[in-house]
N, C-alpha and C positions, 0 to 999 in steps of 0.2 A: 719215069718211075715216081710214084707217090711217096713223099717223105714220111718217115715213120712218126707215129705219135709217141708221147711219153710212155703210154701203156705198152706199145709195141717194143720200145727199147728195153723196158723192164723184162718182158717175156724173153726177148732175144738174149739178154745178159743173165737171165735166170736170177734176178733180184727183185725186190719189191719196188712198186711205183714210188714209195716214200724215199727209198735209197737213191733212185734216179733223180728225184726232185732235189734232194740235199746236194748232190753232186753238181747239178745244173745251177743251183743258187749259191755255190761256193761255200757250202757248210759241211763238206765231206770230212775234213779234219776235225772240226768241232764235234761231229757225231761219231768220230772214231771209225770211219770207214777205211778199209785197208787200201793201200796203194794199188794192189793188183785189181781190185774191184773198180777203183776210180779209173785206172787206165783202160780197163775192159769197156766200161760204159762210155768213156770219152771217145774211144775208137769207133764204137757203134754210132755215136752221135755224129762224128765227123763223116763217117762213111754214108750215113743215111741222109745227110744234109738237113738234119732237124734244126729248126729255128723256133725257140720258145716264143710264144705270144707275150709281148711285153706287158700288155694291160693285165692279162691273166696272171702273169708272174707277180705283178705289183699287188694284185688282190691277195695272192697267197702270202707274200713276204711283207707287204706294207711299204715296200720301197720300189721305185721305178728306175732308180739310178739315172734319172733325167732331171736336168736343171733348166728352168725356163729363163730365157734372157729377153727382156723387153727394152728396146732402145728407140731412139728418136727416128733414125733414118739409116738403114744399112748401106745406102749408096754414098753416104758421107764417109770420107776416108778415115776420119777419126773413129767413127763407130765400127766400120768394117775391120779396121786394124785391131781395135781392142776386142771385138767379138771373136776374131780369129785367135788371139792370144788366150782369151778365156776358154775357148773351145779346146785348144791344144792342152792347156794345163789341166782342165777338167778331165779330159780323155785319159791322161796319164794317171789320174786318180780313180779311174773306173766309172766316170760319169759322162753321159752324152749331154750336149746342149741343143735345145731347140730355141730358135729365136725369131722375132718378128719386129716390125717397125710400127710405132704409134703415129708418126707424122704429126706429132703434137696435137692429136685429136683425142679428146677425153673419152668419147664413146668407143673409139677403136681400142684404146688402152684398156678399158673395162672389159670389152669383148675378149681381148687377148688373155687377160687374167682368168676369165671364166673358161676359156678354151684350155689353158694350161692346167686349170683345176681339173677339168674333165680328163686330161691326160695323166692325172695323178703325179705331177712332177713333185720332186722331193723338196725343191727350194726355188727361190725367185731372185734373180738379179735384175734390177729395174733402174733405168734412167727415167725418172718420173716427170710428170707434168702436174700442175695444180688442178685439182678436181678429182683426183683418184685416191685422196687420203683415206677415205672411208673404206675403199676396196682393199687397200694395203693393210689397214688396221684389222680388217676381218681375217686376212691371211695370218697376221701375227696372233690374233686371238685363237686361231686354229693351230697355233704352235708350228707354223711353217717358217723356216728360216728365210728372212728377207734381207737383202743387201741393196741399198740405194747407192748409185754412183753417178758421177759427173755433175748432177744437181741434186740438192737435198730438199726435203720437205720438213722444215724445222719443227713444225708442230707434232711430228711423229717421233716417238722414241724408238728408233731402229738403228741398225748399223748403216754407216755411210762411209764411202771412200771417194775422195775427190782431191782436186788441186786447189791451191789458194789463188783464185783468179784475180782477186782485188790486188794482191801484191804483184802478180805477174804483169797486169795491165799498168800499174803504177810505175814499175821498173822500165817498161817499154817507153812510156811517155817521158820518164826521167832521162833515158838515154837520148831521146830526141832533143830535149832541152839542153843537155850537156854538150850537144853538137851544134848548138846555136839556133835551133828551130824555134820559131815564135808563133806560127799559126798552124797548130796541129789538129788535124781532123780525126774523127772517129767514125768509121762505117760499121754499123752494128745491125742487129735485127730487132724487131719489135716484140718478140715473144717474152712473156712475163715469167721467166725462169731464173733461178738464183744465180747461176753462173754467168748469164748474160748481164744481169743487173750489176754483179760484182765487177765485171770488166768495165762497164760504164762508170761505176763509182770510183774505181782505181784511176781511170783516165781523168775524171773531173778533179779528184783530190790532188793529183800531181800538178795539174794546171794551176789550181788555186795555191798550193804550197809554194810553187815557184813564182808566184805573183804575176802570172800571165792572165790576161783577160779571158774569162770563160765566154765563149761565143756559141750560142745555141745554133747558129747557122752552120757551124763546122761539125755538128753531130748529125749524121744521116742515119735514120732508123728505117731499115728496109723491111717491108711486110714479109713475114715468113711465108715461104712456098709460092711467092709470086713468080711469074715468068722471068727468066734471066734477061730477056730483052728489056723489060721494064727496069730491072735492077741496073743494067748497063746504062740506060738513059739517065737514071738518077745520079749514078756515080760520075757520069760524064759532065753533068751540070755542076757537080761539086768541084771537079778537077779544073773546070774552066775558070774557077776563082783563082786568079793569078797569085793571090796572097798565100794560099795553102802551100806550105813547104814540107809537110810531113803528114802521113796518114797511118793510123793503126786500124787494121781490119780485125773485127771481133770473132770472125770465123774463117776457116780456110776457104770455104766455097765463095764467100764474099771477096776474099783476096784474089781468087782466080778470076772472078768477074772484073775486079779492079785492074788486074794485069792486062786483060783484054781491052779495057778502055784506054790504058796507057799506050798500047800498041796502035789502037785506032787513032789516037790523038798525036801519035809520034812524040809522046812526052817521055823524057828520059829519067831514070832513077840515077841520080848523081849527087854531087855535093849540095845542089840546090833543092833537091826533092828526095825525101827518104820514105821508105815503106817498111812496116813490120806486119807480118801475118800472125794468125793464131792457129795452133795445131799444125804441125809440119805437114808438108805435102811434097811429093817428088818434083812437082812443077817448080817449087821454090828454089830447089838446088839446080834444076836444069835452066832456069831463067838466067839471062845475062843482063846485068849482074845478078848473082844469086840473092834471094830474098831472105832477110832476117826474119826470125819467127820466135814466138813463144811456144815452147815444146813441152807438152805434158809427158811425164814418165810412164808411158803406156805399159811397159813390161812390169814395172813396180805396182801400178794400179791393178793390173790383172792378177798378179801374184797375191796381192793383199786381199782382193775380192775372194779368190778361191780359198785362201787360208781361212778367212772368216767363215765362209760357207761350210767348209769341211769341219771346222770346230763346232759350229752350230749343229750340224748333222750328227756328229759323234757324241754330243753332250746328252746325258740322260735327263738333265733338267735345264731350264732356261739359264743361259749365261749372260752376263752384262753386255749391253750394246756398246759398240765402239764407234767413235767418230774419228776417222783417220784422214788427216790432211797431208798430202804429199806435195812438196814445192814444185811448181813448174819452173822451167829454165829458159831464160832469154838467150837465144842463139844469135849472135851478131855475125853476119857474113859480109865479106868484102868491105 
């Protein structure tokens, strides 16, 4: 059976098309439509299987009730977990989330912004990369709410929610040093984004502050998106350096590769060799011994992002941008 159109519903309910439209768009109370009429129309809608065209509705109301979420990589457990939290919290507030990954590719990020524009999304949540500043500025010039998270673009005056990666990294290295470690390695990635740079800076500052020699040979910068086999080969070379007694991994996927190398080399995590990962992963708890990690408060970050987005959407005029830094937590296990 063919679903009824909005015109069919109006005829069946013996009301105007405008009345049906107000009820569908949640404006029935505002327009003083009686409860009896609302219930009558809603029953016809349910029975008919009517599904309003989202784009047509957005053209009528100016709102799509959709928020675009642009992240680095949905397969990364950090991004998948925070995307799910954002999706759940938005849904409870009447918004749907559509999201996609940039893979740190500027052209892909720009294409995604344009795609979301064509879908008439109401707001944007973006984990940005350098090179899309102009595209984001255009969104803000069009009065679209924009929240950056995880990494910031300091030259843009917009909302930002993130963790203090410098402090977290510093504390991780500090804990190694307080446990007598002298040759602490950092396995990081080569992408030029703020949060990765901060993790490196925190590592280096702790080494210098505690009067340990900074050794360039102990900093391994893995090319982003290279095959894991190549990453494992590089980490294996690092771990064969007998002097290395601790390692901080700047991302969770690098830590997973590192754990595979330890297994291959039959190298134990014990009083002679310590590991701290970044962004928790279920593998860290399942590993024996369990792996210490720097844990970002995902729930709080997601909650803050949604709160800022809703405040921007509800505001009649532009409200001041906020830069909110939420402390990450060093979780020491075993």
